[in-house]
MARLOSE-460712 format. One record per residue (C-alpha): residue in one letter; x negated, y negated, z. Coordinates in steps of 0.25 Angstrom, whole numbers, plus 2048, in hexadecimal, padded with zeros to 3 digits. Example, Ala and Ser with C-alpha at 12.3 -4.5 7.8 and 13.67 -1.06 7.14 Angstrom:
a7CF81281F/s7C980481D/
This chain:
m800800800/a7F57F6804/e7EE7F97F6/l7FC7F67EF/l7FD7E97F7/v7EF7E57F2/v7F27E87E4/i7FF7E07E5/a7F77D47EB/i7ED7D57E0/i7F87D47D5/a7FE7C87DC/i7F17C17DD/l7EE7C47CE/a7FC7BF7CA/t7FA7B27D2/l7ED7B07CA/l7F37B37BD/l8007AB7BE/p7F979D7BC/t7F27A37B0/l7FF7A97AA/a80679B7AC/n7FB7947A5/a7FB79E79A/k80A79B798/a80878C799/n7FD78D78E/s806795785/k81178B786/r80777F783/v802786777/a810788772/c81377A774/m80677676C/q80B77F761/n819778761/l81276B75F/k809770754/q81677574D/l81C76774F/e810760749/a80F76A73D/a81E76873B/s81C75973A/q81075A731/m819763727/y824758728/v81974E724/t816756718/d824757714/s827748716/l81B74370E/g81373F719/i81E739722/l81D73D731/v829743737/p83273873D/n83273774C/l83D72E751/d84172975F/e84F72E760/q85272276A/l85171975E/p859718751/p85171E745/p84971473C/a85070E730/g852718725/l84E72472E/a85972E731/s85B731740/t85974073C/n84B73D738/s842741744/w83874D747/v842751752/y84F74D759/g85574F767/n853747774/m84E75077F/k855747789/s86374A783/l869757788/t87075977B/d863757773/a85975E77C/t85D76C779/n86476A76B/l85B771762/p86176B755/e85A75E75A/i84D765757/m85276B74A/s85675E744/g848758745/l840756739/l83575F73E/y83E76B740/p83E770732/y82F771733/i82F778741/p83D77F742/q83B784750/t84177D75C/k838783766/s82C77C760/y83276F765/r831773774/c82577577C/p825783782/s82277D790/d82D77378F/i83777879B/t84176D799/e850771797/d85D76A795/a86A771799/g86277E79B/a85D77E78D/d84E77A789/r84C76D783/n84976F774/r83D765773/s83076177A/y829759770/a82974B76B/m822743760/n818738760/a82072B75F/w815725756/i81773074C/g823730742/s829723747/d826714746/e82E711753/m82170F75B/e81E703753/t82C6FD754/l82F701762/y8226FE769/s81B6F4760/e80F6FC760/q80A6F9751/s7FC6FA755/y7FE70A755/r80171374A/v80E71A748/f80D72673F/l818728734/k81072F729/e80673A729/s7FC72F724/d7FE727730/l7F9732739/a7EE735730/a7E9727731/s7E8728740/s7E3735747/p7ED741745/a7E474974F/s7E673E75A/t7F573B758/w7FF74475F/v80D747758/f815750761/i814751770/d81A75A77B/e822750783/h826750792/p835754793/m83774879C/t83573E791/l838747784/a84474177D/d84474076E/g838744765/w831737766/f825736770/l822727774/v814722776/t813713777/m80570F774/n80770177B/d80A709788/s818703789/k81E71078C/p81471A792/f819728792/s82772578F/r825732789/l81D73C791/p81574878C/a818755791/s81075B79D/r81576979C/h80876F797/q80076E7A4/n80275F7A5/g7FF75E796/y80775C789/c80576177B/l80575876E/n80175A760/f7FA750756/a7FB74C748/d7F0755743/g7F8761749/h7F0764755/v7F6765763/e7F0761771/l7F376377F/h7F2756787/h7F1756796/l7F874C79F/f7EF7477AA/t7F773C7B1/p8017417BC/q80C7377B7/a80C73E7A9/q80C74C7AF/v81B74D7B1/p82075B7B4/e82A7607A9/s8327667B4/q8357587BA/s8387527AC/q8477557AE/a84874C7BA/f83D7427B8/a8427357B3/i83C72E7A7/g8397227B0/g82F72B7B7/l8257297AC/s82371B7B0/n81971F7BA/i80F7237AF/v8047197AE/v80371479F/f7F471579E/n7F27237A4/s7E972D79C/d7F5735797/w7FC729791/i7EF72478A/s7EC732785/l7F973477E/k7F9726778/q7EB728772/i7F073476A/t7FE72D766/t7FA72375B/s7EF71A757/p7ED70B754/
């Protein structure tokens, strides 16, 4: 009996030692899957460019009326994740301009995203750089000293390897598919990157590669489990010029 107890104790110790390793392996697997989703989104956007004679896929702020001459149905994705109706409505994903190039709804949701509405998974985790596919940044925030990217040639004239396109957004701020970054710091972190990958977020770049960026300031490391009850006003304690904000700005656009 004593020998059996020793064996059981050893097994328990080994299990305790292995559990963190297994948890890390699972988290790493989900992170890789998220990065693959982002690669697919960028590949889809590049196919759209090819079919559209060099025009980048439109990326519209759904809170604003569409620009003159542009139908409201023209955007890379639809659906406001703060709307109970939209958040789990898959046709909102399927009506977007990129869906014909990536006809898998699961590719729009990070595997580590745990947010639900009415007991169902939200259908999207990602958003697109507001400086790409739209000229709203020039008109809304008078930031004419920075580039907006409307054509493939605009990106080529800048630095595709240093300009992000799609980002894993925190569910607390995720709404439409338009991720706002104000280069003049007028609204720092009005949209917050996700922190679900061990206090990090994934994003892709115009040249097709994907990166994991870690968040280093505690104010930006809002646990996803708190996002449902955490008020948007809670972002006001994030300092404008912290390292996380500056790092994101540096890869958003260029003068």
